[in-house]
C-alpha positions as CSV (number, residue, x, y, z in Angstrom):
1,X,102.7,131.7,154.2
2,X,100.0,128.8,153.0
3,X,98.4,129.6,156.4
4,X,96.9,132.8,156.0
5,X,93.2,133.0,155.4
6,X,92.7,134.1,151.9
7,X,91.4,137.1,152.3
8,X,94.6,138.3,154.2
9,X,96.0,136.7,151.4
10,X,94.5,138.2,148.4
11,X,92.4,140.5,147.6
12,X,88.8,139.3,146.1
13,X,89.9,140.1,142.8
14,X,93.2,138.6,143.3
15,X,95.4,141.0,144.0
16,X,98.4,140.1,146.5
17,X,98.2,142.0,150.3
18,X,101.3,142.6,151.5
19,X,101.2,139.5,154.3
20,X,101.6,137.5,151.5
21,X,105.3,138.8,150.8
22,X,106.2,137.7,154.3
23,X,106.1,141.1,155.8
24,X,106.4,140.5,159.6
25,X,103.3,142.9,160.9
26,X,102.5,143.0,164.7
27,X,99.7,142.4,166.3
28,X,96.7,140.1,166.2
29,X,94.6,141.0,162.4
30,X,90.5,141.0,162.5
31,X,88.7,138.0,160.5
32,X,89.2,139.9,157.5
33,X,92.2,142.4,158.1
34,X,90.3,145.3,156.8
35,X,88.0,148.5,158.6
36,X,85.0,146.3,157.6
37,X,85.7,144.5,160.6
38,X,84.0,146.8,162.4
39,X,80.5,145.3,162.0
40,X,77.7,147.3,160.2
41,X,80.4,149.0,158.8
42,X,80.0,149.1,155.0
43,X,82.8,150.5,152.3
44,X,82.0,151.4,148.9
45,X,83.8,152.1,145.2
46,X,83.4,153.5,142.2
47,X,85.9,153.4,140.0
48,X,86.4,155.6,136.2
49,X,89.8,154.7,134.0
50,X,89.1,155.3,130.5
51,X,91.0,156.8,127.8
52,X,94.9,157.2,126.8
53,X,97.5,159.2,125.1
54,X,98.1,162.9,125.7
55,X,96.0,165.1,128.0
56,X,93.2,166.7,126.3
57,X,91.4,168.8,129.4
58,X,87.4,167.2,130.0
59,X,88.0,164.2,127.7
60,X,90.7,162.6,129.6
61,X,92.7,159.8,130.2
62,X,90.5,159.2,133.4
63,X,92.1,157.7,136.3
64,X,90.0,158.6,139.3
65,X,87.1,157.3,141.4
66,X,85.3,157.7,144.7
67,X,85.2,155.5,148.0
68,X,82.5,156.0,150.3
69,X,82.4,154.8,154.1
70,X,79.0,154.7,155.9
71,X,80.0,153.7,159.7
72,X,76.6,152.9,160.7
73,X,75.8,151.1,157.2
74,X,73.6,152.1,154.2
75,X,70.7,151.6,156.7
76,X,71.6,154.1,159.1
77,X,73.3,156.9,157.2
78,X,72.3,159.7,159.4
79,X,73.0,158.1,162.6
80,X,76.2,160.1,164.2
81,X,79.3,158.5,165.8
82,X,81.4,160.0,168.2
83,X,84.7,161.1,166.3
84,X,88.1,163.2,166.3
85,X,90.7,164.6,164.1
86,X,94.1,165.6,163.3
87,X,95.8,166.8,160.9
88,X,99.6,166.2,160.5
89,X,100.2,168.6,157.5
90,X,97.7,170.5,156.1
91,X,97.7,170.6,152.5
92,X,94.5,169.2,152.2
93,X,91.4,169.2,152.4
94,X,88.6,167.3,154.6
95,X,85.1,169.2,154.9
96,X,83.4,168.2,158.4
97,X,86.9,169.2,160.6
98,X,85.6,172.2,162.2
99,X,82.8,170.6,163.2
100,X,83.9,167.5,164.4
101,X,86.3,169.3,166.2
102,X,83.9,171.4,168.0
103,X,80.8,168.3,168.5
104,X,83.0,165.3,168.4
105,X,80.7,163.6,165.7
106,X,80.0,163.1,162.4
107,X,76.8,161.8,161.1
108,X,77.1,161.1,157.3
109,X,78.2,158.7,154.7
110,X,82.3,159.6,154.4
111,X,84.0,160.0,151.4
112,X,87.1,160.1,149.6
113,X,88.0,161.1,146.1
114,X,90.6,163.6,144.5
115,X,91.1,167.1,144.9
116,X,89.3,168.9,142.5
117,X,85.9,166.5,142.9
118,X,85.7,167.4,146.9
119,X,83.3,169.7,146.5
120,X,81.2,167.4,144.6
121,X,81.6,164.8,146.5
122,X,80.3,166.6,149.4
123,X,77.7,167.7,147.8
124,X,76.4,164.5,146.2
125,X,76.1,163.0,149.6
126,X,74.2,165.8,150.8
127,X,71.9,164.9,147.5
128,X,71.9,161.4,147.9
129,X,70.4,162.0,151.4
130,X,67.5,164.0,150.5
131,X,67.0,161.9,147.2
132,X,66.7,158.6,149.8
133,X,65.1,160.3,152.0
134,X,67.6,159.0,154.6
135,X,66.3,159.4,158.5
136,X,68.8,162.4,159.9
137,X,69.2,164.2,163.4
138,X,69.1,167.5,162.0
139,X,67.8,169.8,159.4
140,X,71.3,170.7,157.8
141,X,74.2,168.7,156.8
142,X,77.9,169.1,157.1
143,X,79.2,165.6,155.4
144,X,83.1,164.3,155.2
145,X,84.8,164.6,152.0
146,X,88.3,164.2,151.8
147,X,91.2,164.2,148.7
148,X,94.2,163.7,147.9
149,X,96.2,165.0,144.4
150,X,95.7,162.4,141.3
151,X,97.0,165.0,138.7
152,X,99.7,163.1,137.7
153,X,97.8,160.2,135.8
154,X,94.3,161.5,135.8
155,X,93.0,164.5,134.0
156,X,91.7,166.3,137.1
157,X,90.5,169.2,135.4
158,X,88.3,167.5,133.2
159,X,85.9,167.0,136.4
160,X,84.7,163.7,135.4
161,X,83.2,162.3,138.6
162,X,79.6,163.3,139.0
163,X,76.7,163.1,141.6
164,X,75.8,159.4,139.8
165,X,79.2,158.4,140.7
166,X,78.8,159.1,144.3
167,X,75.5,157.9,144.3
168,X,76.6,154.6,142.7
169,X,79.3,154.1,145.2
170,X,77.0,155.0,148.2
171,X,74.4,152.2,147.1
172,X,76.8,149.7,146.1
173,X,78.7,150.1,149.5
174,X,79.2,146.5,151.2
175,X,80.7,145.0,154.1
176,X,83.2,142.0,153.9
177,X,86.5,141.8,151.9
178,X,88.0,144.9,150.3
179,X,89.3,145.5,147.0
180,X,92.6,147.7,147.3
181,X,95.3,149.1,146.0
182,X,93.7,151.4,142.2
183,X,90.4,151.1,143.5
184,X,87.8,154.0,144.2
185,X,89.4,157.4,145.5
186,X,92.7,155.9,145.2
187,X,92.3,154.6,141.4
188,X,95.1,157.8,140.4
189,X,97.0,157.5,143.4
190,X,101.0,157.3,143.3
191,X,102.5,156.1,146.8
192,X,106.4,156.7,147.1
193,X,106.4,156.8,143.4
194,X,104.9,153.1,143.4
195,X,101.3,152.8,142.1
196,X,99.3,153.5,145.4
197,X,96.0,153.8,146.2
198,X,93.2,152.3,148.7
199,X,94.6,149.7,151.6
200,X,93.3,148.6,154.6
201,X,93.9,146.2,157.7
202,X,92.7,145.8,161.1
203,X,93.9,144.5,164.5
204,X,91.9,142.8,167.4
205,X,92.2,144.5,171.1
206,X,91.2,143.3,174.6
207,X,90.9,146.2,177.2
208,X,90.4,144.9,180.6
209,X,87.8,142.2,179.6
210,X,86.4,143.8,176.2
211,X,87.6,142.9,173.3
212,X,87.0,145.4,170.3
213,X,88.4,146.0,166.9
214,X,90.5,148.9,165.1
215,X,90.6,149.1,161.7
216,X,92.3,151.4,159.0
217,X,91.2,152.6,155.5
218,X,93.8,155.0,153.5
219,X,94.1,156.5,150.3
220,X,97.8,156.6,150.1
221,X,99.3,159.3,147.7
222,X,102.6,160.6,149.3
223,X,106.1,159.8,149.8
224,X,109.4,159.7,147.8
225,X,111.3,156.5,146.9
226,X,114.4,156.6,148.8
227,X,112.7,156.9,152.5
228,X,110.0,154.0,152.0
229,X,110.6,151.1,155.1
230,X,109.3,147.8,155.3
231,X,109.6,145.9,158.9
232,X,112.5,148.2,159.2
233,X,114.5,148.1,156.0
234,X,115.2,151.1,153.7
235,X,114.1,149.4,151.0
236,X,113.2,152.1,148.9
237,X,117.0,152.9,148.9
238,X,117.5,149.3,147.5
239,X,115.0,149.7,144.7
240,X,115.8,153.2,143.8
241,X,117.0,152.8,140.2
242,X,113.7,154.2,137.9
243,X,112.1,156.3,140.6
244,X,110.7,158.5,138.3
245,X,112.0,162.0,140.7
246,X,108.1,163.2,141.6
247,X,108.5,165.9,143.9
248,X,106.6,165.0,147.7
249,X,103.7,166.9,147.0
250,X,101.3,164.0,147.5
251,X,98.7,163.5,150.4
252,X,97.3,160.4,152.5
253,X,94.1,160.6,154.4
254,X,93.3,157.8,157.2
255,X,90.3,156.6,158.5
256,X,90.2,154.5,162.0
257,X,87.1,152.9,163.1
258,X,86.8,150.7,165.9
259,X,83.5,149.3,168.3
260,X,85.1,150.4,171.4
261,X,83.7,152.7,173.7
262,X,85.8,156.3,173.2
263,X,84.7,159.8,173.6
264,X,85.8,162.4,171.3
265,X,88.7,163.5,172.9
266,X,90.2,160.0,173.2
267,X,89.2,159.7,169.6
268,X,90.7,162.7,168.8
269,X,94.0,161.1,170.4
270,X,93.5,158.0,168.3
271,X,93.1,159.8,165.4
272,X,96.8,161.8,166.4
273,X,98.5,157.5,166.2
274,X,97.8,157.3,162.6
275,X,100.7,159.9,162.8
276,X,103.1,156.8,163.8
277,X,101.5,154.3,161.4
278,X,102.4,156.5,158.6
279,X,105.6,157.5,159.0
280,X,106.3,154.1,160.3
281,X,106.7,153.1,156.5
282,X,109.1,156.7,155.9
283,X,107.0,159.6,154.9
284,X,107.5,162.8,156.5
285,X,104.6,164.8,155.9
286,X,106.4,167.3,153.1
287,X,105.2,170.9,152.9
288,X,102.5,170.0,149.9
289,X,101.4,167.3,151.8
290,X,97.4,166.9,153.1
291,X,97.7,164.2,155.8
292,X,94.4,164.1,157.8
293,X,93.4,161.7,160.2
294,X,89.8,160.7,161.3
295,X,88.9,158.6,163.8
296,X,85.3,157.4,164.9
297,X,83.8,154.5,167.3
298,X,80.6,152.8,166.4
299,X,79.6,152.2,169.7
300,X,77.1,154.2,171.9
301,X,74.6,154.1,169.4
302,X,71.6,155.0,171.8
303,X,73.2,158.2,172.8
304,X,72.4,159.5,169.4
305,X,68.3,158.8,170.4
306,X,66.1,161.9,169.8
307,X,64.9,163.9,172.8
308,X,66.3,166.1,175.7
309,X,66.5,164.0,178.4
310,X,69.9,162.9,180.1
311,X,71.3,159.3,179.1
312,X,74.5,157.6,179.7
313,X,77.4,156.6,177.8
314,X,80.1,153.9,178.3
315,X,83.6,154.7,177.8
316,X,87.0,152.8,178.3
317,X,89.1,155.0,181.1
318,X,91.9,157.1,179.5
319,X,94.6,154.8,181.4
320,X,93.3,152.0,179.0
321,X,94.1,153.4,175.9
322,X,97.6,152.0,175.2
323,X,96.4,149.0,172.8
324,X,94.3,151.0,171.1
325,X,96.9,153.3,169.7
326,X,99.3,150.2,169.1
327,X,96.5,148.6,167.1
328,X,95.9,152.3,165.5
329,X,99.8,152.1,164.4
330,X,100.0,148.5,163.6
331,X,96.8,148.7,161.4
332,X,97.9,152.3,159.5
333,X,101.4,150.6,158.5
334,X,100.2,147.9,156.9
335,X,97.0,149.6,155.3
336,X,99.6,151.7,153.3
337,X,101.8,148.2,152.5
338,X,98.7,146.6,151.3
339,X,97.7,149.8,148.7
340,X,101.5,149.1,147.4
341,X,101.3,145.7,147.2
342,X,97.9,144.9,145.5
343,X,98.7,147.3,142.8
344,X,99.4,146.9,139.1
345,X,101.5,149.7,136.7
346,X,99.3,152.1,135.1
347,X,99.6,154.6,132.5
348,X,98.1,158.0,132.8
349,X,98.1,161.4,131.4
350,X,100.5,162.4,128.4
351,X,101.8,158.8,129.2
352,X,103.2,159.3,132.8
353,X,103.8,155.9,133.7
354,X,103.7,154.6,137.4
355,X,105.3,151.4,137.8
356,X,103.8,148.8,140.5
357,X,105.8,148.1,143.3
358,X,107.9,144.6,142.5
359,X,107.0,141.8,144.8
360,X,110.3,139.4,144.5
361,X,113.0,141.7,146.3
362,X,110.3,142.2,149.0
363,X,109.8,138.8,149.9
364,X,113.4,138.2,149.5
365,X,114.4,140.4,151.9
366,X,111.4,139.5,154.3
367,X,112.9,136.0,154.3
368,X,116.2,137.2,154.7
369,X,115.1,139.0,157.6
370,X,113.0,136.0,159.2
371,X,116.6,134.3,158.9
372,X,118.6,137.2,160.9
373,X,120.4,137.8,157.8
374,X,119.3,141.6,157.6
375,X,118.9,144.1,160.4
376,X,114.9,145.5,160.7
377,X,112.5,146.2,163.4
378,X,108.8,147.1,163.1
379,X,108.4,148.6,166.5
380,X,105.4,147.9,168.4
């Protein structure tokens, strides 16, 4: 793995990513192997970690945060993008979902946070747009804010996230390599009973003569240990010792972005394929899980110019979408594994301790898989 680009091997802070463990992913990643491979798109995090000991509602411990995505960058926060949504299991929240289903577009920055702060995060985006005087296409605003539950580690009823935290994430968003794991909205999340959180990955694809990028970012907070698979290997069953035995009550939010020209009905289909990417690592979309997916395209910016005159759009034909579907599945699967690998053990409320996923056995089993000593298959 010494030939891996530095940003494919580790996050900016030096945490390893899944490729550094030798996981045999398929497909060709973008230059950053991140959502930010989509040109112009920017991501920001605000991470809140303080306090320890027993839970004292309103006082901590605090293990939470905010992650924001500017689809067209901070310079054009009100410029719409075509979009599509899908819910694999609906015990969760994504504001703006109904408008996207109706109009096939979303207009504002996207926010990921914890369950009890999703309303504040949504409203803070509106206040940020007003405060900054950002240009928008309508007098009303319906931003996307989505959540997963971090109450096992975080004082979720303490409402520690403020407008200022959302503003900071919005203002600090950047392109380039992204931090993963216990950052931003993923700070207090648990995945397959290990420390989860934010993960990202991308794939470069060419449709006909048109090159493009498909990227995914996940907030991963789901799964039982025994369900977990890596490259088709049931490693969760091999690592059951010490599992905390948490119920299947988590969630996952997936955001898929592409620079390829896709229409809203095509983006709905793209969002559905995130389901297969989540399932590849073993998820069952349990009754208590909120598994909600958003896909958008940054192409066709001129379509959203003001005025009532007819205008044209570029779009790929429907029968050319299979490579995009495959890229989504691969990117989502790798993003989930990145959220697990790029992490450290965390102790939170009431002394709850969630271990990070061990690296050494994953490396060892991946080497054995490459030598044909174990059975596994990452699929398409």
